[in-house]
C-alpha positions as CSV (number, residue, x, y, z in Angstrom):
1,M,3.2,-17.6,20.9
2,Q,0.5,-16.9,18.2
3,T,0.4,-13.9,16.3
4,N,-2.0,-13.8,12.8
5,W,1.7,-14.6,11.0
6,K,3.5,-16.2,13.8
7,I,3.3,-20.2,15.3
8,I,5.1,-21.4,17.9
9,E,4.7,-25.0,18.0
10,E,5.2,-26.9,20.8
11,D,8.8,-28.1,20.1
12,G,9.9,-24.5,19.9
13,T,9.5,-24.8,15.7
14,V,8.9,-21.2,14.4
15,L,6.2,-20.9,11.6
16,V,5.8,-17.4,9.9
17,K,3.3,-16.1,7.3
18,V,5.4,-15.2,4.4
19,I,3.5,-12.8,1.5
20,G,4.2,-11.9,-1.5
21,F,5.1,-15.5,-3.5
22,P,5.0,-15.7,-7.5
23,A,1.5,-16.6,-9.1
24,P,2.4,-16.7,-12.7
25,D,-0.5,-17.3,-14.3
26,G,-2.1,-13.9,-12.6
27,E,-5.3,-15.0,-11.0
28,V,-4.2,-13.5,-8.0
29,A,-1.6,-10.8,-6.5
30,G,0.3,-13.1,-4.8
31,E,0.4,-16.0,-2.2
32,S,1.0,-16.7,0.9
33,M,2.4,-19.0,2.9
34,W,3.4,-21.0,6.3
35,V,7.6,-21.0,6.3
36,E,9.5,-22.6,8.7
37,I,12.3,-20.4,10.0
38,I,15.6,-22.2,9.4
39,N,18.1,-19.4,9.6
40,G,17.3,-15.5,10.9
41,T,14.7,-13.8,12.1
42,D,10.8,-13.6,12.3
43,N,11.2,-10.6,9.8
44,D,14.7,-11.7,7.4
45,G,15.8,-15.0,7.0
46,T,15.9,-18.6,5.3
47,G,12.7,-21.5,5.5
48,T,11.1,-23.9,4.5
49,L,7.5,-23.9,3.0
50,R,5.2,-25.8,5.1
51,N,2.3,-25.9,2.7
52,S,1.8,-26.6,-0.7
53,P,1.2,-23.6,-3.2
54,V,-1.8,-23.3,-5.1
55,F,-0.6,-20.8,-8.0
56,S,3.1,-21.1,-7.9
57,G,5.4,-23.2,-9.0
58,L,7.2,-23.8,-5.8
59,C,6.6,-26.9,-3.7
60,F,6.0,-27.7,0.0
61,G,9.8,-28.2,1.8
62,D,11.5,-25.6,-0.9
63,L,14.1,-23.5,0.9
64,I,13.1,-19.9,0.4
65,R,14.4,-16.4,1.4
66,F,12.4,-14.2,3.0
67,G,12.3,-10.4,4.5
68,H,11.4,-7.0,4.7
69,G,8.8,-7.9,7.8
70,N,8.4,-5.8,10.7
71,D,6.2,-5.6,13.7
72,T,3.0,-4.4,11.7
73,E,3.6,-6.1,8.5
74,K,4.7,-9.7,7.6
75,P,7.9,-11.0,5.2
76,K,7.8,-10.7,2.3
77,Y,9.1,-13.9,-0.3
78,L,12.7,-12.7,-2.2
79,E,13.9,-16.0,-3.7
80,T,14.0,-19.8,-4.0
81,V,17.4,-20.8,-2.7
82,T,18.8,-23.4,-4.4
83,A,21.4,-26.0,-3.7
């Protein structure tokens, strides 16, 4: 299944578009990125970044926590998870 903010790849990997990543330089209000869900649901959970950020200091593969999504709103970036 695919929507404008969810993709299920052929191998079953689920990606969701997460909004609100920080953009410290103030050029944009916030960045949105594809996140591979590791734990949780499409609306709340943890996952790894599947694209390279342009505006934030995050990197491809970083583990993040996202939440507050629903059937009509994309989930939002909450924090970077550190080991």
